[in-house]
LOZA-602311 format. One record per atom (N, C-alpha, C, O, CB): residue in one letter; x, y, z. Coordinates in pm, whole numbers, plus 50000, padded with zeros to 5 digits. Glycine has a CB too. Example, Ala and Ser with C-alpha at 12.3 -4.5 7.8 and 13.67 -1.06 7.14 Angstrom:
<nodes>
a513194943150780;a512304955050780;a513204967050780;a514244966850846;a511314955350905;s512854977550708;s513674989450714;s512905000350787;s513415011450804;s514084994050572;
</nodes>
This chain:
<nodes>
x907216473665492;x908116475965336;x909206481965350;x909066494065332;x907476484565223;x910566477865384;x911606485865336;x911416497465207;x911246492965094;x912576475865299;x911456511165225;x911476520565104;x912236516865001;x911916515064884;x911896533165133;x913676515665076;x914716508464967;x914226497164923;x913696502164824;x916096504865018;x913946485164914;x913796479164867;x912106476164762;x911856467864675;x914336473664955;x911406485164812;x910096486664712;x910346499764609;x909676501264507;x908536489864813;x911246507764644;x911776518464519;x911946508864404;x911586511664290;x913386527464549;x912636494864445;x913036488564295;x912206473064293;x912756462364267;x915056486064278;x910846474864326;x910186466264335;x908996464464191;x907946466364253;x909726468564472;x908716462964096;x907926457964038;x906876447164028;x907126435563995;x908376457863990;x905766451664058;x904766441064051;x903506445163981;x903226457063978;x904426436364187;x902576434563915;x901396440863840;x900526442063939;x900636437864054;x900776433263720;x898886452963847;x897806457863899;x897006446164037;x896286448064135;x896886460663757;x897656434163970;x896666424264034;x897016420464167;x896386412764240;x896546411863956;x898166427164193;x898646426464318;x897896440364425;x898346442764537;x900366426964296;x897096445764383;x896916459164435;x896326461864555;x896536470364641;x896286465864356;x895346450664540;x894546445464661;x895456443864789;x895366451164887;x893866430964626;x896396432964775;x897606432564878;x898416443264929;x898886444065043;x898516425364832;x898526451664833;x899676462664853;x898746475464945;x899276484165014;x900396469164669;x897246473664921;x896206481865023;x896046478765160;x895966487465246;x894866480964981;x895966462265190;x896166456465282;x897406462365395;x897266465765512;x896286444765226;x898456461865321;x899466461965422;x900256475465409;x901246477065480;x900396449265407;x899936483365339;x900066496865344;x898966508265369;x899226519765405;x900576498865238;x898046504465350;x896836509665370;x895836519165239;x894666523065238;x897206517965489;x896866520165150;x896536522465037;x897096521864932;x898266525864933;x896216529765036;x896586517264812;x897456511264697;x898016522964608;x898906520664526;x896556500864602;x897506534964624;x898106548964558;x899276548164600;x900246549064525;x897486563164596;x899396545764779;x901196553164807;x901776539464752;x902706542964679;x901926557965022;x901696525664749;x902456518564701;x902676524464588;x903836524164547;x902136506864700;x901686531264510;x901796527964359;x903036541564322;x903686542264217;x899916529364261;x903086548664406;x904336556364428;x905656554764400;x906456558264314;x904446557864527;x905636543964569;x906956539264599;x907486533564524;x908566537164477;x907106532964686;x906626518864480;x907096508264358;x907326509664223;x908006502064154;x906286499364344;x906626521664181;x906346524364049;x905556511263967;x906056504663876;x907766528263984;x904296509564021;x903416499863997;x902626507763868;x902046518463884;x902496495664138;x902696500963743;x902406506463644;x901596489663583;x901726478563633;x903846514963568;x900846493463469;x900456482963380;x900696483763182;x899686484163112;x898866482263424;x901796483963132;x901156489163017;x900716478062935;x900626465962960;x902016498462941;x900416486662804;x899996477662703;x900806466962635;x900476455462609;x899606484762613;x902156474462608;x903246468862536;x904836474262634;x904686484162706;x903106475462355;x905866469462632;x907246471862669;x908036470562539;x907846462462448;x907766461762783;x909286483462552;x909376483262407;x910876477362461;x911046479862581;x909126499362298;x911526473162423;x912996465962435;x914116471562355;x914386466062248;x912946451262390;x914856482862400;x916116488062283;x916386498362349;x916156501262466;x915796492062113;x917196507162215;x917556519062231;x916796531562230;x915706532262172;x918296519762163;x917396542962300;x916856555762331;x917966565662311;x918996564962377;x916286556262474;x917736575462215;x919276581162169;x918816595262098;x917636596562066;x920256569262041;x919916607562068;x919376612062007;x919686616761830;x920756620261780;x919186618762092;x918486615461771;x918636616861623;x919166629861574;x918256637661545;x917356614761557;x920836636561549;x921386645961493;x921176643761329;x921626634661261;x922766646561546;x920226656661282;x920356654761159;x921406667061083;x921166679161088;x918896653861108;x922436661761022;x923786669960996;x923616681161001;x922586681960935;x924466668760883;x923886692061033;x923536706661027;x922576709961044;x922156720861006;x923686712560939;x921626697761137;x920546708661152;x920456703561347;x921406699261414;x918706705561018;x919386705361383;x919726699161556;x918776681861635;x917726676061606;x918986716061680;x919426680461698;x919196668561760;x917456666161855;x916846675061915;x920586668161861;x917176656261845;x915816649661856;x915946638261923;x916836630061904;x915146646761731;x914766637262028;x915066625162098;x914496610161957;x913666609961866;x913946626162282;x915356601162005;x914916592861857;x915146573661938;x914996569762054;x916596598561667;x915416568861858;x915556553461871;x914276542961856;x913226544561918;x916096551162011;x914516532061763;x913036528161724;x911946521661829;x910756520461802;x913176518061615;x912626517461963;x912216514462071;x911126525462134;x909896525062130;x913366512162145;x911856533662181;x911686543862219;x910356553762162;x909546560462225;x912876547862202;x910576550761979;x909596557461909;x908646553261928;x907816560761979;x909646558461798;x908176537061892;x907396528061936;x906486535562044;x905466541862016;x908196516161984;x907056533862181;x906776537462297;x905696554862303;x904636557862356;x908356537262365;x906856563462206;x905686575662162;x904586574062127;x903496576662178;x905916582962068;x905106566561966;x903506565561927;x902506557561981;x901376561861958;x903346561961805;x902556546962049;x901786537562116;x900606553862249;x899426555862278;x903346521962220;x901486558162270;x900616566562383;x899956576462322;x899226582562400;x901436573362497;x899946581462173;x899636588062116;x898366584062063;x897316590362055;x900476590762056;x898706570462021;x897446564262004;x896396559562078;x895366554362036;x897616556861957;x896916562862250;x895546560662289;x896206551162375;x895526550362477;x894296556062181;x897276543262380;x897696530662444;x898866538962561;x899386550062568;x898486517562311;x898876522662667;x900016530562764;x901436521662713;x901366510362665;x899616528262971;x902296526462727;x903716515962717;x905136520562802;x905356530862866;x904266515262540;x906066507762774;x907086513862889;x908166511662800;x907876506162694;x907256505963055;x909466515062821;x910526514962730;x911966507462841;x912796513062912;x910766533562664;x911766496162819;x913496493062891;x914966495262793;x915166489662685;x913586474062936;x915676502262844;x916636507362762;x917756513462846;x917456514862964;x916036516962670;x918736516662818;x920126521162877;x920556537362843;x920886539362726;x921326510762810;x920576547462924;x920946558462869;x922386561362946;x922486554463047;x919786569362882;x923426569162922;x924266576663047;x923646583563127;x922576589463113;x925226585663013;x924306582963211;x924156589663345;x924756603063319;x925786606263378;x924896581763471;x924156611463230;x924606625963176;x923376636063115;x922216632563093;x925716623263047;x923776645763099;x922796655263054;x921866650962952;x920656653362956;x923416666463007;x922626642862836;x921736638662739;x920346626162771;x919176625562734;x922756633462636;x921136618062849;x920396608962883;x919076610962999;x918046604363008;x921336600262917;x919526622663083;x918386624963140;x917296637763070;x916166641263105;x918846627663281;x918026641762980;x916856644662853;x915916642962800;x914936649862773;x916916643962782;x916396626762770;x915466620162673;x914816612562767;x913746608062726;x916086611762551;x915146609462893;x914076606862984;x912906613963025;x911776609063033;x914536605263074;x913276626763054;x912246636063025;x911466634762964;x910336632263007;x912426644462992;x911786636062830;x911106637162699;x909806627062681;x908626628862650;x912206633962586;x910646614562720;x909546602562779;x908636604962864;x907446606762838;x910076592162845;x909136605062965;x908226610763076;x907176622462996;x905966621163014;x909316618863209;x907556630962929;x906246644862949;x905236640762852;x904156646462841;x906796663562899;x905766626162752;x905656620962662;x904546610162712;x903846606262618;x906906617762610;x904256604862829;x903346597162900;x904036586162853;x903206578562801;x901796598362877;x905226581262845;x906036571262864;x906246564762981;x906756571863067;x906986574462829;x906056555463007;x907006549463135;x908306545363186;x908616533463176;x906706541463159;x908986552663232;x910636548863181;x910896544163314;x911946550063339;x911866562763118;x910656538263403;x911176533863520;x911796524063497;x912406520963599;x910426531663613;x912116512663363;x912916505263346;x913986509063245;x914456501463160;x912316495363327;x914356523563268;x915446527463163;x916416527763340;x916066530763454;x915116546663028;x917716522763277;x919046524763350;x919556534063286;x919516536163165;x919996513863360;x920186541363393;x921086553563325;x923036546663436;x923416542063543;x920026577763400;x923316549363358;x925066539463305;x925786553763295;x925616563663223;x925166527263092;x926916549663429;x927426561563487;x929306557963391;x929856547263417;x927246561063712;x929736563963331;x930786558163244;x930566561563073;x931436565262995;x930756541463275;x929866560463059;x929086556162953;x928106568062891;x926986569862938;x928266543963004;x928616575962784;x927786584362744;x926896579862652;x927226571462569;x928346593962704;x925616585362661;x924176584762568;x924776585862405;x925876589562367;x922916600762610;x923796581762339;x924126575162214;x923756587562132;x922866593762191;x923296560462178;x924216595261984;x923566604961951;x924236596261831;x925286589861837;x923666620962002;x923066598361686;x923396592361554;x923176604961448;x922166611861438;x922356578261520;x924286606061378;x924366610461282;x923376611561143;x923766604161053;x925236606261276;x922526617361120;x921486617261044;x921486623460926;x921026634760939;x920616620961102;x921796621060821;x921426627560661;x919676624460569;x918986614360562;x922796618560547;x919506637160515;x917936638860514;x918656636960334;x919826638860302;x916826657560600;x917746633560261;x918136633460135;x917066642260073;x916246644360162;x918296619460078;x916646649359939;x915636658859956;x914596651959892;x913796659459837;x915896672859903;x914356639459881;x913186633759927;x912196633160032;x910976631560042;x913396626259927;x913516635760131;x913086628760323;x913286619260333;x912846614360437;x911706627560395;x914096609260232;x914486595960316;x915826600260375;x916556609460338;x914656580860219;x916006590760484;x917316594860599;x918346585360517;x918236577860419;x917066588960806;x919506589660612;x920676579560581;x921266581760726;x921486593260764;x921836583560436;x921526570660807;x922706570760900;x923996570860878;x924616561460829;x922696562160963;x924426580660909;x925926581460906;x927006578560958;x928076574760912;x926176588260906;x926426581861123;x927666574061178;x927196580461348;x925996581761373;x929596579961093;x928016583261430;x927886585961572;x928446598361611;x929376602961545;x928466575861650;x927996604761713;x928246620561752;x928706614061918;x928196605961995;x926466634361735;x930046623461920;x930336622162127;x930496610662175;x930116609762292;x929036626562237;x931166595962107;x931576589162159;x932106574862036;x931816575961917;x930596588462268;x932646566262073;x933126552662003;x931756545761966;x930866548762045;x934116541962111;x931366536561855;x930296531461878;x930186517662007;x929146516762072;x929936528061738;x931006510562026;x931076506362152;x931226508962256;x931466499862336;x931466501862162;x931166521762297;x931316524262442;x930256533562494;x930286539262603;x932676530162472;x929236534362397;x927946543462426;x927166532862569;x927636522562616;x926696544962243;x926186538262598;x925566533462739;x924556524262688;x923886519762782;x924876545862842;x924176519662568;x923516513062561;x923936501462530;x923136492462558;x922846516962513;x925076497562474;x925726492362459;x926146482862611;x926636471662601;x926416500562391;x925976487062698;x926196477962813;x924856477762923;x925086479163043;x927616483262891;x923616476162878;x922706477162929;x922166464262997;x921956454862921;x922066482762851;x921876462363140;x921736446763199;x920666442963209;x919716450863210;x922186443663323;x920516431763216;x919296419663212;x918346424863305;x918716430063410;x919766403163264;x916866423663267;x915676426963326;x915096413163341;x915156403063270;x914806437463245;x914466416163461;x913426405563528;x912256410763548;x911346405263611;x913796400163659;x912206423963483;x910666432563533;x909826430363438;x908666432963471;x910666449563550;x910026425163293;x909366428163172;x907786420363198;x906716426463182;x910336421863031;x907876407763237;x906526401163263;x905886404063356;x904816398563381;x906516389363275;x906466414763438;x905726421763571;x904736436363530;x903866440863605;x907146427263692;x905206443963360;x904726453263342;x903576453363201;x902836463063184;x905846461363347;x903556437563075;x902996437263021;x903136421462983;x903746412063035;x903096447362959;x902146422862849;x901786411962836;x902676412562693;x903026401262658;x900196409162851;x903066422262613;x903506419462477;x905196434362475;x905356445462524;x901646423262335;x906166423662376;x907456432162381;x907586430762269;x907416420562202;x908656429362462;x908066446062226;x908746450562113;x909856451362093;x910116458962187;x908526459162085;x910816449662044;x912066450461951;x912466449361865;x911876445861762;x912656447361954;x914116453261882;x914546453861741;x915786444061762;x915796435061846;x914926470461679;x917106447561652;x918046439361614;x919276447361691;x920246442361747;x918116437261449;x918946460861677;x920856467261682;x920996462361793;x922176459061783;x921436485861685;x920526457561954;x921236455262075;x921926442562038;x922746439662125;x920316454462206;x921876434261942;x922386420061901;x924086426061877;x925066421661938;x921406412161732;x924126436461777;x925536442061737;x926486442061851;x927626445761826;x925446456761683;x926286439561935;x927456442162078;x927026429862192;x925986427462253;x927156461662175;x928256424062188;x927866410162307;x927336418162437;x926116419362434;x929526398662366;x927696421562503;x926606428262607;x925436428562664;x924946424162768;x926426435362591;x924856438862514;x923696439762486;x922976427162447;x921846425462492;x923656448462402;x923546417362360;x923066410062280;x922896399962443;x921886401462513;x924046405962124;x923436395362462;x923166387662626;x922136391662710;x921426383062761;x924326389662726;x921896406862741;x921006411462852;x919856411562754;x918826408962815;x921386426562937;x919706412962658;x918246416262552;x917636403062579;x916546400062628;x918516419262354;x919196391662509;x918196378662514;x917676369162627;x916806360462624;x918756369962441;x918776375562765;x918056366262841;x916936375862908;x916146372762998;x919036358062950;x917006382962870;x915016395462960;x914196387762859;x913206381462896;x914656422862916;x914536387962749;x913536384162626;x912716364062656;x911586359362640;x914926385162443;x914096358262704;x914056347262691;x912796344662866;x912036335162888;x915866341162670;x912996354262933;x912436350163063;x911286356963044;x910356350163088;x913206353463198;x910886367762996;x909436370362949;x908956362162853;x907776360762888;x909246382962898;x909076356962772;x908486347462705;x908236332662754;x907526324162700;x909136347362603;x909136331262890;x908686315262926;x907686321663041;x907396313563129;x910186301762993;x907106334663055;x905796337563136;x905026337763034;x903846340463057;x905646350563226;x905346335662915;x903806334762825;x903496352762761;x902406357162722;x902126328662970;x904546358762767;x904186369262697;x904816370062526;x905986367362500;x904676380962791;x904046373262446;x904196373362270;x905166390262263;x905266400062336;x902026374262160;x905696386162137;x906826397062090;x906646399361936;x906646391161844;x908486391362120;x906486412261936;x906946412761761;x908376418961792;x908506425561895;x905786425161632;x909656416661690;x910106418561637;x910146422961541;x909526417761448;x910306414961647;x911246440061512;x911276445861392;x912526444961369;x913226446461469;x910756458361379;x913186442661250;x914266437861191;x915526448761207;x916676447161248;x913866434761045;x914716461561151;x915136470861191;x916996473661130;x917896479761188;x914766468961339;x917016465860986;x918286465961025;x919406477460944;x919466480660825;x918666451161006;x920286482161072;x921276495761061;x922536492761040;x923256493161140;x921336504661184;x923196488960901;x924716483260931;x925776496160998;x926966493261011;x925446477060763;x925476504761022;x926226512361064;x926386513561210;x927036522761259;x925946521861010;x925626501661302;x925926497961449;x926346486861448;x926376480861555;x924916498161543;x926966478461292;x927246466761375;x928576468261353;x928746477261271;x926616452461341;x929986461561404;x931256458061367;x931636446261261;x932496445261174;x931806455361482;x930536437161310;x930886421161265;x930326425661070;x929896436161021;x929456404061388;x930686408460996;x930506415560884;x929026407760820;x928546397060859;x931976414660785;x928656413960744;x927016414360710;x926606400860739;x925666399160817;x926556418260546;x927276389760679;x927326372260671;x926906372060853;x925936365160885;x929426362760610;x927576378560949;x927356373561107;x926426380761152;x925816377061253;x928536374961208;x926106392961088;x925016398161089;x923726393361095;x922996394661193;x925076403361016;x923376386760969;x922516378960900;x922156366461006;x921016363261037;x923206374560756;x922906362661036;x922886349661091;x922756350461248;x922396339961301;x924156342161048;x922996361661333;x922356367261445;x921156372361431;x920286368661510;x923016376061496;x920886380361345;x919056386761308;x918506374861334;x917736373061428;x918456392861127;x918836366961261;x918096349261188;x918136345861329;x917446352961401;x919256335261051;x918536340061363;x918576331061505;x917666338261597;x916686331661633;x920166329861582;x917796353761658;x917096359561711;x915766360461722;x915016360961819;x917416366161693;x915446360461518;x913786363261484;x913416350361551;x912496349561633;x913196364561296;x914236339261510;x914156324261499;x913396318961645;x912336313061667;x915846317561478;x914796325561756;x913846320061890;x912936330061943;x912036326062016;x914746315862023;x913016341361919;x912206350561998;x910706359161928;x909886367061976;x913326361362041;x910856353961818;x909686365361767;x908286355461737;x908276343761699;x910276375061593;x907206363861766;x905626356461705;x905486362061623;x905046355161531;x904266356261771;x905716379161582;x905316385561471;x906486394461416;x906526405761465;x904086393361503;x907466391361322;x908166400861255;x907636405861149;x907006400261059;x909246397161224;x908186428361176;x907676433961091;x909316433661021;x910376431261079;x906746447561132;x909076437060876;x910456438060801;x910226444060676;x909306439760606;x911166424260777;x911306458660617;x911136461260541;x910886457260383;x910866469260355;x911596465360575;x910776453860314;x910906446360140;x912466450060102;x913066442160028;x909586455559991;x913216463160156;x914566465360111;x915176452660254;x915836443060216;x915146486360115;x914986453660361;x915716443560449;x915026424660394;x915786415060411;x915206449260651;x914136423360354;x914216415560332;x914886408660180;x915036396660158;x913296415060373;x915226420460085;x916506412360005;x917616411760081;x918366402360056;x917026418959872;x917926418960167;x919476421160252;x919266407960318;x920096399860277;x919726436760383;x918166401260434;x918346388560503;x918056377360429;x918706367260457;x917616387860616;x917086376360326;x916936364760235;x917466365360041;x917306356559956;x915216362360253;x917956375960030;x917696374159860;x916806374659835;x916646369359725;x917946364559787;x915556380359894;x914296376859813;x914856394359780;x915596402859830;x912386370559902;x913676391959625;x913886407159566;x912326416159667;x911206412659704;x913646406859327;x913206429059676;x911686440759751;x910426431459675;x909666423459729;x911616464559667;x910506436159507;x909266436059480;x908456424359494;x907236425559492;x909186440059374;x909216409159512;x908506395759605;x908156394359723;x907306387859782;x909146385759614;x908976401959752;x908616398459931;x907386405759950;x906486400060011;x909876405060064;x907166421059894;x906006427559906;x904676422159829;x903556426259862;x906316440259867;x904906411259708;x903676409559682;x903806392459723;x902826385959687;x903206415159520;x904806385359787;x904406372859796;x905196375559983;x906406377560000;x905126359459649;x904386375160073;x905166374260184;x904856363760227;x905726360360306;x905106383360273;x903966355360217;x904266337360226;x905636336760220;x906376337460318;x903616326660091;x905966335560117;x907646335060111;x908856338760223;x909766331560265;x907956344160008;x908466354160260;x909316355460332;x909126349360480;x910076348160557;x909536367560321;x907186343860525;x907136338860633;x907956325960630;x908616322560728;x905836337760669;x907916318460514;x908606304260524;x909976304860520;x910546293960521;x908226294960416;x910666315360516;x911986316160518;x912596318360693;x913786318960724;x912336328760412;x911626318960771;x911576320860904;x911516305360941;x911536296960851;x910346330560955;x911446301861076;x910886290161143;x909956288961172;x909506299061224;x911206286861225;x909366281661167;x907926275661223;x907246282961365;x906066281861397;x908206258561263;x907796286961404;x907626297061560;x907366309061519;x906796317261591;x909006299161666;x907636310761436;x907416326561340;x905526328961311;x905196325961196;x908446323961131;x904606332961383;x903506332861359;x902986338461224;x902076335061148;x903086337761455;x904106350461225;x903426359061108;x904526374861077;x905226382061149;x901516364061175;x904096374460906;x905176388860913;x904786400160826;x904266400560714;x906776385560861;x905166409060910;x904436425760823;x905736428060715;x906876430460754;x904246445160968;x905496427260624;x906306435560467;x905836448960449;x904756453260407;x905886427860302;x906616453360479;x906476473160490;x906976477660342;x907526468560280;x907856482960638;x906896488460284;x907236495860182;x907076509160135;x906976515960033;x906936490960116;x907096509660298;x906926528560273;x905406532960184;x904336529260233;x908566535560146;x905406541560041;x904616547360027;x904056537359909;x903086541859850;x904956561060017;x904506524959868;x904206510559827;x903206502759917;x902666493159861;x905506502759825;x902996504159996;x902236500360077;x902606491560177;x903736494360219;x901416496860021;x902006480460241;x902426473460335;x901626461260303;x900496462960255;x902306479660470;x902386441360337;x901676432860300;x901896423360395;x903056424660435;x901836429760177;x901186412060466;x901056401760563;x900816389160523;x900166386660422;x900146404460645;x901376379660606;x901276364760569;x901486355860715;x902606354360764;x902556360660444;x899966348760790;x900256347460888;x899566334760909;x898426333260864;x900086357960960;x900296322960991;x900426312760971;x898716305261027;x898156312361111;x901856309361037;x897906291860985;x896936293561058;x896586283161030;x897066278560927;x896156303161051;x895446273261119;x895126259461074;x894566258760966;x894506247060927;x894396252561151;x894046266860888;x893806265860734;x894656271160626;x894456274960511;x892676271560708;x895986269860725;x897216274560606;x897566287360587;x897106293760682;x896876271560466;x898236295460502;x899036306360548;x897776320160475;x897746320560352;x901006305160467;x896896329460544;x896856336560542;x897616350560518;x898446355860592;x896506333160590;x897056355960375;x897856372660327;x897226380460295;x896006379560315;x898736374660219;x897886393560221;x896896404260242;x897726416460212;x898826417560268;x896216404560394;x897326425360130;x898396434560081;x897016446860093;x895796445360081;x899326430059896;x898016460860125;x897336473060158;x898416483060082;x899636484160084;x897096475560336;x897226490260007;x898256500159907;x898766516460015;x898016520960101;x896986506359724;x899796521059990;x900596532360046;x899606543360065;x898386542260058;x901816536859951;x900356555060092;x899626567660084;x900846575460034;x902056573160045;x898886573360230;x899786590559943;x900686597459919;x900886613760004;x899886620360029;x900516597359782;x901666616460025;x901836620660152;x903096632360124;x904016625660078;x902196606960259;x903536646460130;x904606652360147;x905446647660223;x905236651660337;x904456662260174;x906746637560213;x907096638760306;x908476648060333;x909186652160240;x907036627360336;x908656649660431;x909906660460486;x911076647160556;x912206645560508;x909126675160649;x910656640460651;x911506633060724;x911166617260733;x910566614260837;x911536639260851;x911406608560659;x911316590860713;x911736586860834;x911516575460875;x912166581160633;x912376595860900;x912936592261020;x911416583861125;x910316589361134;x913706608861092;x911746570361191;x910246567361259;x909346562061223;x908596555961299;x909606575161287;x909096563461042;x908016562660992;x907316542861051;x906256538361093;x908386567160813;x908446538261025;x908066524361075;x907566522761183;x906516516561197;x908946516461083;x908216527861277;x908086526561400;x907176526061410;x906686515161436;x908486532461470;x906266538861394;x904886545861416;x903716535361293;x902536532461314;x905106566661363;x904576531761169;x903446519661153;x903606506561274;x902526504961331;x903696512160981;x904776496361329;x904786492161435;x903416495461552;x902596488961617;x906026496461465;x903736508461530;x902596511161674;x901326513761644;x900396515261723;x902906524161769;x901296514361499;x899826517661464;x899106507061424;x897966507961380;x899666527261361;x900216488561445;x899546477961438;x899566475261559;x898916465261587;x899906468661358;x899816477761600;x900376473761763;x898716474461851;x898156465261910;x901846489661844;x898206490561829;x897546499461887;x896426487961807;x895806480561883;x897816517461863;x896236486961697;x894646480661633;x894806465061665;x893796458461640;x894356483161429;x896206456261730;x895966444461711;x895606441661816;x895016430861822;x896776437561665;x895796451461977;x895526444362125;x894386451262124;x893746449262227;x896586446462268;x893776459762039;x892236463562052;x891596448262036;x890446448462081;x891626475961916;x891906437261994;x891056428061956;x892016417062003;x891536405762005;x890556428661805;x893296418562040;x893606403562069;x895126407562170;x896136413662133;x893926392161890;x894876402862281;x896546405062380;x897506396562401;x898456398662476;x896456407362519;x897276384662325;x898056376362256;x898376375162132;x897576368962062;x897766367862274;x899496379962074;x899786386061932;x899526374661865;x898726376061772;x901276392461897;x900046361061889;x899596350061785;x898416345561747;x898396336761660;x899996339961811;x897366349661794;x896066353261840;x895366357361657;x894416353161590;x896216368761980;x896676369761634;x895686375061512;x896006368561436;x895676372461324;x895646388161457;x896656357761438;x896356350561296;x895446342661276;x895466334361185;x897246343461249;x894046344761402;x892656338861394;x891976350761306;x890986346261250;x891876335761558;x892126360461285;x891206369061243;x891156367361108;x892056362961036;x891436381961280;x889976371461072;x890006370460902;x890966380860854;x891426390360918;x888456373760823;x891226376960706;x892246382660661;x892016402260605;x892856411260602;x892626371460540;x890616402560570;x889976413860573;x890426424260696;x890966435160681;x888566410060577;x890006416760843;x890506424460952;x891776426860965;x892146434961050;x890216419861057;x892906418660860;x893986421060936;x894536434260820;x895426442160847;x895036405660968;x893706433960677;x893946447660612;x893846457460697;x894766464560738;x893086450960506;x892086458260739;x892046470260853;x893256476060898;x893556487260854;x891436465760979;x894126469560990;x894586470661120;x896106472061028;x897046476761093;x894186456361250;x896386468160875;x897796476760838;x897326489560762;x897986499960756;x898946467460730;x896006487360702;x895876505460683;x895626515460777;x895556526860732;x894826509360603;x895466513660907;x895596517860977;x896996521561047;x897276531861108;x894886513161011;x897896508861018;x899546511961024;x900376520760948;x901376526460992;x900196501161000;x899846521860806;x900376531360731;x899926538360703;x900456542760601;x900766530060657;x898866545460738;x898606559060779;x899286563960873;x899896574660861;x897466561160812;x899286558060961;x900156563061099;x901696567261119;x902276575761186;x900106552161190;x902246552560987;x903626554860945;x903506570660822;x904536577360814;x904246537360858;x902556574360756;x902576580460634;x902376591860674;x902566600960594;x901756576460536;x901826595360836;x901626611560853;x903076617160951;x903516628460968;x899866615260955;x903596602361007;x905106608761083;x906116613261003;x907126618661049;x905926598461169;x905906611160868;x907136617160760;x906596630260714;x907296635660629;x907466606860609;x905696635560744;x905036653360738;x905826660760820;x905526672660832;x903346656560801;x906726656760877;x907316668560979;x908416661761009;x908476649660986;x906436673461122;x909546669161069;x910886668261142;x910586658761237;x909646662261309;x911466681661207;x911216644261270;x911696641361386;x910736628161407;x909626625461362;x911646653861494;x911676620861499;x910336604761513;x909576609261571;x908476604761539;x910556589361596;x909516618161666;x908396614561744;x907546626361761;x906426624561809;x908786608861874;x907936638561727;x906996650161718;x906106651961629;x905216660261651;x907546660161711;x906126645161518;x905526645461407;x904256632861375;x903466632061281;x906696645261315;x904526620461541;x903456608361525;x902276614161546;x902166623161630;x903586595961624;x901436610561485;x899946610561504;x899236610961587;x900066609461677;x899496603861474;x897936612161659;x897106607561751;x896236600061696;x895966602861579;x896556616261819;x895646590261748;x894386580061662;x893036588361622;x892176585361538;x893746565961777;x893116598461698;x891926609161580;x892056619261462;x891186624561393;x891226618861656;x893796620661461;x894286625861324;x894456611861208;x894386613161086;x895936634361354;x894716597761287;x894856587661164;x893706587661127;x893406588461008;x895336573261183;x892586586761251;x890916583061184;x890516591761064;x890106588460952;x889596586361305;x890816607061133;x890706614260976;x891156618060868;x890636624660777;x890506621060966;x892316612860881;x893386611260778;x892726599460647;x892876600860526;x894936604560869;x892046588660714;x891576574560643;x890356581160576;x890156579860455;x891136559760758;x889256590760684;x888066592360618;x888396601760470;x887686602260369;x886986599660729;x889306606560487;x889756619260416;x890316607460241;x890406612760130;x891486630460542;x890386603160247;x891176590560158;x890676585560041;x891276576659982;x891296578260230;
</nodes>
């Protein structure tokens, strides 16, 4: 097999015997082809979070989810785009070191890697203030190209909504997700509303996000504040009655996870017997930096869900008490991530989460 062609081919592990037949060993082909089989593939941004007056650390919600999954004992892959520059190379290297599969990250010449300026409040909460090193619409993640490889590397996709803010990345991500879902992949969408990314009006952004969720999501993770923004439902009502949040989306959405930081999280899932709901309380920790807490929550939920179901809509078959346990683990992972600076450095291991929960 031609080595240049082989270097860009991605196939699943089920073809390892075929590889061994034509190459003598599947191990050699694994190096040439980039063969891997991830528990989840995340789609979206990889960037630097730069604290105003402080340091710049690797971030981007999908990248954070990937890193957190690995720390929890799962495998992950990121599909995204960075500039072919020093920042881009450093970010890919950081994910490599974290154990995240980076073969699907595109390095685009002529466009810089995004840097986000982050302000921290005294309570550790963060504010996204703008960008450094380029114009919002010129960063590399805006120009990501579609991929047909998602269904070849995993059965679960995690995605946010920031790519929808730009025409090129919007089309690329939608095309990639459409192809993946046609091959049977299930999808979790994190609303992750960040107005600083959007050039459109809030009304247009809402419409775009709603359309994306209804066309691509099996499960939606949404914060109580985002419930108010998207649906006009108060944060308190969204958390206490997640069934109303679920019913605001189309019937294709199987479930919603409503998060509220230290207040806890709730869920609603459609099932044959009706809508299942539940709630778990949050955890009191000394928060230093809340950046990436929601991403650690997503990773925690996915890690627990994948231990039971490889197809996300099947979570709806579980008992409410089982889903509550999954949310409890996710809330603990999110809480522990706030206890140090940076979205990735503070992410806990599975052992740390389990020990934390034992001590509650």
